[in-house]
All heavy atoms as an XYZ file, in Angstrom:
668
protein
N      12.361     -6.192     27.560
C      11.108     -6.473     26.894
C      10.750     -5.307     25.973
O      10.701     -4.158     26.398
C      10.017     -6.679     27.941
C       8.679     -7.013     27.352
S       7.532     -7.480     28.662
C       6.281     -6.263     28.405
N      10.512     -5.588     24.704
C      10.178     -4.557     23.740
C       8.687     -4.257     23.796
O       7.863     -5.160     23.810
C      10.555     -5.026     22.329
C      10.351     -3.971     21.281
C      10.805     -4.439     19.915
O      11.836     -5.125     19.845
O      10.119     -4.130     18.947
N       8.338     -2.972     23.873
C       6.925     -2.606     23.898
C       6.400     -2.477     22.489
O       7.132     -2.109     21.565
C       6.710     -1.279     24.649
O       7.455     -0.266     23.971
C       7.150     -1.378     26.090
N       5.127     -2.781     22.314
C       4.527     -2.686     20.990
C       3.853     -1.330     20.822
O       3.339     -0.772     21.779
C       3.511     -3.816     20.759
O       2.948     -3.653     19.453
C       2.397     -3.806     21.775
N       3.869     -0.838     19.636
C       3.216      0.435     19.325
C       1.903      0.181     18.610
O       1.221      1.101     18.206
C       4.114      1.272     18.415
C       5.517      1.543     18.909
C       5.703      2.688     19.859
N       4.925      3.874     19.644
C       5.344      4.957     18.996
N       6.530      5.000     18.452
N       4.572      6.023     18.898
N       1.548     -1.100     18.458
C       0.383     -1.481     17.669
C      -0.941     -0.966     18.168
O      -1.893     -0.875     17.401
N      -1.032     -0.624     19.450
C      -2.283     -0.116     19.999
C      -2.293      1.397     20.151
O      -3.311      1.974     20.505
C      -2.571     -0.769     21.361
C      -2.771     -2.280     21.338
C      -2.973     -2.812     22.746
C      -3.950     -2.663     20.460
N      -1.169      2.028     19.879
C      -1.080      3.479     20.032
C      -1.663      4.199     18.825
O      -1.741      3.651     17.732
C       0.374      3.903     20.218
C       0.978      3.440     21.523
C       2.412      3.905     21.671
O       2.751      5.002     21.165
O       3.189      3.172     22.283
N      -2.051      5.451     19.056
C      -2.573      6.277     17.966
C      -1.999      7.679     18.085
O      -2.344      8.417     18.984
C      -4.089      6.330     18.015
N      -1.093      8.010     17.191
C      -0.564      9.368     17.080
C      -0.714      9.778     15.630
O      -0.920      8.934     14.749
C       0.919      9.453     17.483
O       1.691      8.688     16.547
C       1.163      8.934     18.894
N      -0.569     11.058     15.357
C      -0.676     11.494     13.957
C       0.409     10.857     13.106
O       0.150     10.432     11.976
C      -0.609     13.017     13.862
C      -1.866     13.678     14.384
C      -1.912     15.150     14.104
N      -0.742     15.819     14.672
C      -0.469     17.093     14.512
N      -1.274     17.862     13.829
N       0.605     17.628     15.062
N       1.604     10.766     13.642
C       2.708     10.175     12.884
C       2.436      8.697     12.590
O       2.635      8.232     11.470
C       4.023     10.335     13.635
N       1.986      7.966     13.617
C       1.680      6.545     13.406
C       0.566      6.367     12.385
O       0.609      5.463     11.546
C       1.286      5.878     14.728
C       2.435      5.534     15.667
C       1.892      5.128     17.031
C       3.305      4.437     15.088
N      -0.441      7.226     12.435
C      -1.543      7.145     11.476
C      -1.033      7.330     10.051
O      -1.421      6.595      9.135
C      -2.621      8.191     11.802
O      -3.145      7.904     13.103
C      -3.748      8.166     10.792
N      -0.137      8.288      9.849
C       0.403      8.534      8.510
C       1.264      7.358      8.034
O       1.175      6.939      6.878
C       1.206      9.836      8.487
C       0.359     11.065      8.716
C      -0.755     11.201      7.696
O      -0.547     11.033      6.503
N      -1.948     11.498      8.173
N       2.083      6.821      8.920
C       2.923      5.674      8.560
C       2.045      4.482      8.203
O       2.300      3.763      7.231
C       3.905      5.330      9.699
C       4.558      3.974      9.490
C       4.969      6.415      9.808
N       0.986      4.266      8.970
C       0.079      3.149      8.694
C      -0.673      3.344      7.387
O      -0.980      2.370      6.694
C      -0.882      2.964      9.861
C      -0.161      2.423     11.086
C      -1.029      2.429     12.307
N      -0.279      1.909     13.452
C      -0.520      2.242     14.701
N      -1.513      3.083     14.995
N       0.200      1.735     15.664
N      -0.951      4.584      7.043
C      -1.585      4.861      5.749
C      -0.647      4.491      4.609
O      -1.054      3.850      3.636
C      -1.992      6.348      5.653
O      -2.949      6.624      6.675
C      -2.586      6.672      4.296
N       0.615      4.885      4.729
C       1.605      4.532      3.698
C       1.740      3.014      3.603
O       1.769      2.446      2.504
C       2.967      5.192      3.983
C       4.037      4.683      3.026
C       2.846      6.702      3.910
N       1.800      2.339      4.749
C       1.891      0.882      4.776
C       0.702      0.247      4.068
O       0.859     -0.626      3.211
C       1.979      0.382      6.222
C       1.890     -1.122      6.444
C       3.006     -1.862      5.720
C       1.907     -1.435      7.944
N      -0.486      0.699      4.387
C      -1.693      0.156      3.775
C      -1.718      0.383      2.267
O      -2.064     -0.515      1.489
C      -2.926      0.804      4.415
O      -4.101      0.392      3.770
N      -1.323      1.571      1.848
C      -1.307      1.871      0.408
C      -0.258      1.033     -0.316
O      -0.481      0.582     -1.432
C      -1.062      3.353      0.185
C      -2.188      4.191      0.765
C      -2.791      5.113     -0.227
N      -3.958      5.760      0.340
C      -4.170      7.052      0.302
N      -3.295      7.839     -0.267
N      -5.255      7.565      0.819
N       0.885      0.820      0.315
C       1.927     -0.020     -0.292
C       1.428     -1.457     -0.430
O       1.658     -2.107     -1.452
C       3.209      0.022      0.537
N       0.737     -1.954      0.595
C       0.197     -3.318      0.532
C      -0.869     -3.441     -0.550
O      -0.910     -4.431     -1.283
C      -0.373     -3.719      1.893
C       0.698     -3.933      2.938
C       0.152     -4.124      4.341
O      -0.926     -3.593      4.669
O       0.842     -4.810      5.121
N      -1.710     -2.416     -0.680
C      -2.737     -2.425     -1.723
C      -2.109     -2.384     -3.110
O      -2.500     -3.141     -4.007
C      -3.696     -1.233     -1.541
O      -4.338     -1.347     -0.269
C      -4.738     -1.179     -2.638
N      -1.114     -1.532     -3.291
C      -0.438     -1.444     -4.586
C       0.228     -2.771     -4.933
O       0.202     -3.213     -6.091
C       0.599     -0.321     -4.565
N       0.808     -3.420     -3.939
C       1.467     -4.719     -4.163
C       0.456     -5.764     -4.625
O       0.726     -6.542     -5.533
C       2.163     -5.157     -2.869
C       3.013     -6.397     -3.001
C       4.150     -6.155     -3.998
N       5.050     -7.265     -4.042
C       4.868     -8.350     -4.804
N       3.826     -8.460     -5.570
N       5.764     -9.322     -4.785
N      -0.730     -5.770     -4.003
C      -1.785     -6.706     -4.406
C      -2.242     -6.439     -5.835
O      -2.499     -7.370     -6.595
C      -2.976     -6.612     -3.451
C      -2.705     -7.222     -2.104
C      -3.883     -7.038     -1.167
C      -3.523     -7.481      0.236
N      -4.579     -7.160      1.203
N      -2.332     -5.157     -6.182
C      -2.733     -4.803     -7.547
C      -1.708     -5.323     -8.546
O      -2.068     -5.863     -9.591
C      -2.930     -3.279     -7.681
C      -4.196     -2.861     -6.916
C      -2.996     -2.850     -9.143
C      -4.352     -1.371     -6.755
N      -0.433     -5.189     -8.229
C       0.610     -5.673     -9.134
C       0.603     -7.189     -9.255
O       1.039     -7.739    -10.264
C       1.989     -5.198     -8.664
C       2.279     -3.726     -8.926
C       3.532     -3.296     -8.180
C       2.423     -3.460    -10.415
N       0.123     -7.892     -8.234
C       0.039     -9.353     -8.281
C      -1.244     -9.840     -8.947
O      -1.344    -10.997     -9.308
C       0.107     -9.947     -6.872
C       1.510     -9.941     -6.321
O       2.462     -9.806     -7.114
O       1.653    -10.065     -5.095
N      -2.209     -8.955     -9.060
C      -3.511     -9.337     -9.604
C      -3.511     -9.348    -11.120
O      -2.460     -9.374    -11.766
N      -4.701     -9.309    -11.669
C      -4.818     -9.306    -13.135
C      -4.105     -8.098    -13.735
O      -4.056     -7.038    -13.107
C      -6.318     -9.195    -13.379
C      -6.966     -9.492    -12.079
C      -5.977     -9.208    -11.001
N      -3.568     -8.281    -14.892
C      -2.911     -7.162    -15.563
C      -3.960     -6.164    -16.030
O      -5.148     -6.430    -15.990
C      -2.089     -7.672    -16.760
O      -2.943     -8.468    -17.584
C      -0.912     -8.499    -16.290
N      -3.525     -5.010    -16.473
C      -4.434     -3.933    -16.860
C      -4.770     -3.991    -18.344
O      -4.004     -4.489    -19.150
C      -3.790     -2.588    -16.554
C      -3.484     -2.407    -15.080
C      -2.882     -1.050    -14.798
O      -3.359     -0.066    -15.358
O      -1.933     -1.002    -14.016
N      -5.931     -3.445    -18.660
C      -6.308     -3.306    -20.066
C      -5.651     -2.066    -20.652
O      -5.411     -1.087    -19.957
C      -7.825     -3.159    -20.213
C      -8.572     -4.455    -20.056
C      -9.204     -4.781    -18.869
C      -8.645     -5.360    -21.104
C      -9.896     -5.975    -18.729
C      -9.330     -6.558    -20.970
C      -9.954     -6.857    -19.783
O     -10.630     -8.044    -19.643
N      -5.374     -2.129    -21.946
C      -4.895     -0.952    -22.653
C      -6.027      0.061    -22.721
O      -7.192     -0.311    -22.773
C      -4.497     -1.307    -24.098
C      -3.244     -2.101    -24.189
N      -2.004     -1.530    -24.220
C      -3.040     -3.444    -24.254
C      -1.085     -2.470    -24.314
N      -1.687     -3.638    -24.326
N      -5.680      1.343    -22.722
C      -6.705      2.362    -22.947
C      -6.698      2.734    -24.418
O      -5.665      2.674    -25.092
C      -6.455      3.609    -22.082
O      -5.142      4.094    -22.347
C      -6.595      3.291    -20.614
N      -7.866      3.115    -24.897
C      -7.968      3.507    -26.306
C      -7.448      4.924    -26.468
O      -7.368      5.691    -25.512
C      -9.419      3.406    -26.780
O     -10.216      4.282    -26.031
N      -7.101      5.274    -27.682
C      -6.563      6.602    -27.943
C      -7.636      7.684    -27.863
O      -7.345      8.833    -27.586
C      -5.894      6.647    -29.315
C      -4.656      5.770    -29.357
O      -4.032      5.585    -28.299
O      -4.333      5.256    -30.430
N      -8.880      7.308    -28.111
C      -9.955      8.303    -28.090
C     -10.700      8.257    -26.759
O     -11.191      7.232    -26.331
C     -10.925      8.081    -29.250
C     -11.548      6.701    -29.237
O     -10.916      5.759    -28.702
O     -12.669      6.554    -29.735
N     -10.757      9.359    -26.085
C     -11.502      9.547    -24.842
C     -10.979      8.733    -23.668
O     -11.601      8.696    -22.618
C     -12.980      9.250    -25.064
N      -9.855      8.051    -23.798
C      -9.252      7.344    -22.681
C     -10.024      6.148    -22.162
O      -9.830      5.725    -21.038
N     -10.908      5.606    -22.978
C     -11.670      4.436    -22.563
C     -10.830      3.170    -22.631
O      -9.696      3.169    -23.111
N     -11.376      2.076    -22.139
C     -10.670      0.791    -22.169
C     -10.836      0.151    -23.535
O     -11.933      0.075    -24.080
C     -11.209     -0.149    -21.072
C     -10.899      0.442    -19.699
C     -10.618     -1.542    -21.209
C     -11.503     -0.333    -18.546
N      -9.733     -0.302    -24.094
C      -9.739     -0.975    -25.392
C      -9.641     -2.478    -25.145
O      -8.557     -3.038    -25.063
C      -8.565     -0.472    -26.234
C      -8.584     -1.027    -27.647
O      -9.415     -1.901    -27.942
O      -7.760     -0.570    -28.457
N     -10.786     -3.134    -25.008
C     -10.818     -4.562    -24.690
C     -10.237     -5.416    -25.816
O      -9.735     -6.508    -25.571
C     -12.252     -5.004    -24.390
C     -12.784     -4.418    -23.117
C     -13.665     -3.348    -23.150
C     -12.399     -4.926    -21.882
C     -14.153     -2.800    -21.976
C     -12.886     -4.382    -20.703
C     -13.766     -3.315    -20.757
N     -10.274     -4.915    -27.040
C      -9.775     -5.688    -28.182
C      -8.255     -5.850    -28.164
O      -7.723     -6.796    -28.724
C     -10.189     -5.029    -29.503
C     -11.693     -5.046    -29.706
O     -12.340     -5.977    -29.172
O     -12.212     -4.141    -30.379
N      -7.538     -4.948    -27.520
C      -6.072     -5.025    -27.483
C      -5.570     -5.950    -26.391
O      -4.386     -6.227    -26.298
C      -5.474     -3.630    -27.286
C      -5.646     -2.755    -28.511
C      -5.049     -1.388    -28.316
N      -3.617     -1.457    -28.085
C      -2.902     -0.447    -27.611
N      -3.479      0.690    -27.300
N      -1.607     -0.565    -27.433
N      -6.438     -6.411    -25.533
C      -6.030     -7.341    -24.497
C      -5.435     -6.643    -23.290
O      -5.539     -5.445    -23.126
N      -4.777     -7.429    -22.451
C      -4.217     -6.920    -21.203
C      -2.696     -6.822    -21.294
O      -2.080     -7.436    -22.155
C      -4.593     -7.836    -20.052
C      -6.082     -7.865    -19.765
C      -6.371     -8.766    -18.588
C      -7.834     -8.756    -18.238
N      -8.113     -9.542    -17.035
N      -2.118     -6.075    -20.391
C      -0.666     -5.941    -20.342
C      -0.227     -5.754    -18.898
O      -1.020     -5.445    -18.027
C      -0.194     -4.750    -21.179
C      -0.476     -3.417    -20.535
C       0.507     -2.760    -19.817
C      -1.728     -2.824    -20.623
C       0.259     -1.536    -19.212
C      -1.991     -1.609    -20.013
C      -1.002     -0.972    -19.316
O      -1.256      0.220    -18.712
N       1.050     -5.941    -18.649
C       1.633     -5.659    -17.343
C       2.529     -4.447    -17.478
O       3.237     -4.304    -18.475
C       2.441     -6.860    -16.843
C       3.058     -6.615    -15.483
C       3.729     -7.846    -14.915
O       4.883     -8.093    -15.289
O       3.094     -8.536    -14.126
N       2.493     -3.577    -16.492
C       3.344     -2.394    -16.510
C       4.792     -2.820    -16.711
O       5.248     -3.774    -16.078
C       3.192     -1.632    -15.187
C       3.877     -0.284    -15.232
O       5.131     -0.261    -15.242
O       3.172      0.726    -15.269
N       5.535     -2.151    -17.579
C       6.913     -2.545    -17.850
C       7.832     -2.461    -16.627
O       8.869     -3.109    -16.580
C       7.376     -1.596    -18.954
C       6.372     -0.511    -19.018
C       5.108     -1.021    -18.407
N       7.461     -1.678    -15.626
C       8.268     -1.547    -14.415
C       7.711     -2.369    -13.251
O       8.135     -2.188    -12.100
C       8.356     -0.081    -13.985
C       9.101      0.774    -14.987
O      10.025      0.244    -15.637
O       8.762      1.957    -15.124
N       6.792     -3.279    -13.530
C       6.102     -4.022    -12.469
C       7.062     -4.762    -11.539
O       6.887     -4.736    -10.318
C       5.090     -4.994    -13.070
N       8.074     -5.390    -12.062
C       9.015     -6.142    -11.216
C       9.755     -5.213    -10.256
O       9.902     -5.529     -9.068
C      10.009     -6.911    -12.077
N      10.189     -4.067    -10.750
C      10.878     -3.100     -9.885
C       9.923     -2.507     -8.856
O      10.304     -2.273     -7.703
C      11.487     -1.978    -10.722
C      12.684     -2.424    -11.551
C      13.190     -1.294    -12.410
O      13.850     -0.385    -11.852
O      12.924     -1.304    -13.615
N       8.684     -2.251     -9.275
C       7.680     -1.731     -8.353
C       7.418     -2.732     -7.232
O       7.324     -2.350     -6.057
C       6.374     -1.427     -9.089
C       6.433     -0.261    -10.023
S       4.831     -0.131    -10.855
C       5.155      1.165    -12.016
N       7.283     -4.005     -7.589
C       7.061     -5.049     -6.579
C       8.193     -5.064     -5.555
O       7.962     -5.111     -4.345
C       6.959     -6.421     -7.234
C       5.649     -6.714     -7.889
C       5.609     -8.161     -8.395
N       4.523     -8.337     -9.316
C       4.631     -8.318    -10.636
N       5.816     -8.180    -11.207
N       3.573     -8.463    -11.404
N       9.424     -5.020     -6.037
C      10.588     -5.063     -5.144
C      10.605     -3.846     -4.213
O      10.857     -3.980     -3.012
C      11.878     -5.135     -5.959
N      10.321     -2.669     -4.752
C      10.315     -1.455     -3.934
C       9.188     -1.504     -2.901
O       9.395     -1.162     -1.730
C      10.167     -0.224     -4.831
N       8.013     -1.935     -3.319
C       6.886     -2.015     -2.386
C       7.134     -3.052     -1.299
O       6.752     -2.850     -0.140
C       5.597     -2.328     -3.143
C       5.067     -1.181     -4.012
C       4.011     -1.679     -4.975
C       4.544     -0.048     -3.147
N       7.777     -4.152     -1.656
C       8.127     -5.161     -0.648
C       9.036     -4.562      0.422
O       8.888     -4.848      1.610
C       8.805     -6.373     -1.294
C       7.844     -7.249     -2.067
O       6.609     -7.130     -1.873
O       8.319     -8.067     -2.876
N       9.981     -3.720     -0.002
C      10.881     -3.068      0.959
C      10.115     -2.117      1.863
O      10.347     -2.080      3.073
C      11.987     -2.323      0.226
C      13.000     -3.222     -0.422
C      14.069     -2.434     -1.155
O      14.187     -1.225     -1.000
N      14.856     -3.118     -1.960
N       9.200     -1.336      1.273
C       8.407     -0.398      2.065
C       7.589     -1.152      3.112
O       7.572     -0.780      4.287
C       7.487      0.450      1.158
C       6.477      1.240      1.981
C       8.304      1.375      0.279
N       6.918     -2.216      2.681
C       6.098     -3.004      3.608
C       6.960     -3.587      4.727
O       6.596     -3.531      5.902
C       5.320     -4.106      2.857
C       4.676     -5.087      3.825
C       4.270     -3.481      1.939
N       8.115     -4.112      4.371
C       9.011     -4.685      5.380
C       9.465     -3.624      6.389
O       9.477     -3.862      7.597
C      10.218     -5.325      4.713
C      11.150     -6.007      5.693
C      12.342     -6.671      5.019
O      12.291     -6.941      3.810
O      13.340     -6.905      5.720
N       9.823     -2.449      5.892
C      10.305     -1.386      6.772
C       9.215     -0.851      7.708
O       9.484     -0.526      8.860
C      10.864     -0.229      5.942
C      12.187     -0.491      5.226
C      12.479      0.629      4.235
C      13.311     -0.628      6.234
N       7.991     -0.757      7.227
C       6.931     -0.132      8.009
C       6.083     -1.103      8.815
O       5.298     -0.684      9.671
C       6.017      0.692      7.086
C       6.686      1.831      6.318
C       5.661      2.577      5.483
C       7.428      2.770      7.242
N       6.242     -2.386      8.605
C       5.396     -3.382      9.269
C       5.475     -3.332     10.790
O       4.517     -3.690     11.477
C       5.748     -4.785      8.786
O       5.279     -4.967      7.474
N       6.578     -2.889     11.335
C       6.714     -2.846     12.801
C       5.729     -1.877     13.447
O       5.480     -1.947     14.640
C       8.145     -2.528     13.211
C       8.580     -1.111     12.850
C       9.992     -0.843     13.252
N      10.011     -0.434     14.650
C      11.006      0.217     15.212
N      12.075      0.497     14.502
N      10.949      0.577     16.468
N       5.156     -0.953     12.657
C       4.199      0.011     13.185
C       2.756     -0.330     12.797
O       1.862      0.497     12.960
C       4.558      1.421     12.729
C       5.851      1.870     13.329
C       6.084      2.169     14.638
C       7.091      2.040     12.656
N       7.397      2.523     14.826
C       8.049      2.454     13.616
C       7.514      1.890     11.332
C       9.370      2.720     13.293
C       8.825      2.153     11.008
C       9.737      2.560     11.994
N       2.548     -1.552     12.341
C       1.200     -1.988     11.951
C       0.258     -1.907     13.152
O       0.628     -2.210     14.276
C       1.261     -3.426     11.443
C      -0.059     -3.972     10.961
C       0.069     -5.420     10.518
N       1.158     -5.630      9.565
C       1.090     -5.363      8.260
N      -0.014     -4.859      7.758
N       2.119     -5.590      7.481
N      -0.974     -1.526     12.872
C      -1.992     -1.478     13.917
C      -2.341     -2.911     14.318
O      -2.582     -3.759     13.469
C      -3.227     -0.748     13.396
C      -4.278     -0.499     14.423
C      -5.387      0.345     13.818
C      -6.483      0.562     14.837
N      -7.569      1.371     14.269
N      -2.375     -3.168     15.618
C      -2.619     -4.537     16.087
C      -3.920     -4.681     16.864
O      -4.230     -5.763     17.340
C      -1.464     -5.015     16.989
O      -1.351     -4.131     18.096
C      -0.158     -5.077     16.219
N      -4.646     -3.622     17.013
C      -5.897     -3.687     17.758
C      -6.510     -2.319     17.864
O      -6.098     -1.380     17.193
N      -7.477     -2.192     18.731
C      -8.142     -0.923     18.918
C      -7.157      0.113     19.448
O      -6.457     -0.129     20.437
C      -9.299     -1.091     19.887
C     -10.153      0.120     19.976
C     -11.376     -0.160     20.788
N     -12.218      1.021     20.751
C     -13.467      1.028     21.045
N     -14.060     -0.087     21.418
N     -14.164      2.135     20.997
N      -7.114      1.262     18.816
C      -6.141      2.298     19.156
C      -6.482      2.988     20.458
O      -7.638      3.154     20.828
C      -6.070      3.312     18.036
N      -5.429      3.374     21.147
C      -5.554      4.209     22.339
C      -4.731      5.459     22.093
O      -3.748      5.428     21.367
C      -5.018      3.496     23.594
O      -3.643      3.186     23.386
C      -5.798      2.241     23.886
N      -5.112      6.538     22.669
C      -4.358      7.770     22.481
C      -3.088      7.739     23.305
O      -3.109      7.415     24.480
C      -5.216      8.972     22.891
O      -4.446     10.152     22.786
N      -1.981      8.065     22.689
C      -0.728      8.142     23.415
C      -0.311      9.592     23.620
O       0.795      9.867     24.061
C       0.365      7.367     22.667
O       0.552      7.931     21.391
N      -1.211     10.511     23.284
C      -0.928     11.915     23.467
C      -1.544     12.378     24.782
O      -2.740     12.223     24.982
C      -1.537     12.742     22.298
O      -1.057     12.217     21.072
C      -1.172     14.216     22.424
N      -0.758     12.920     25.697
C      -1.308     13.386     26.976
C      -2.405     14.412     26.759
O      -2.280     15.302     25.937
C      -0.104     14.004     27.684
C       1.085     13.435     27.001
C       0.676     13.136     25.587
N      -3.502     14.233     27.452
C      -4.606     15.181     27.392
C      -5.494     15.025     26.180
O      -6.381     15.829     25.945
N      -5.262     14.006     25.363
C      -6.069     13.844     24.154
C      -7.326     13.057     24.447
O      -7.467     12.374     25.386
C      -5.274     13.127     23.081
């Protein structure tokens, strides 16, 4: 029987879960609306130029999908308990 780590809380697990969460957020951003161009002056948004998709978006999606797949086994599944003795 395989034990789950989903309820454990260690510093390492917290960091892995942070990376997982950020990868999932980045993936959602890449699937969402494309970005506006920025203007050359002051870095503001140039609404007149319309929207665009990052030229590397497809590769980014593929890489993020791999990260999510690799780290999903350590996803938090409920309220954390300390797995560190004496913590």
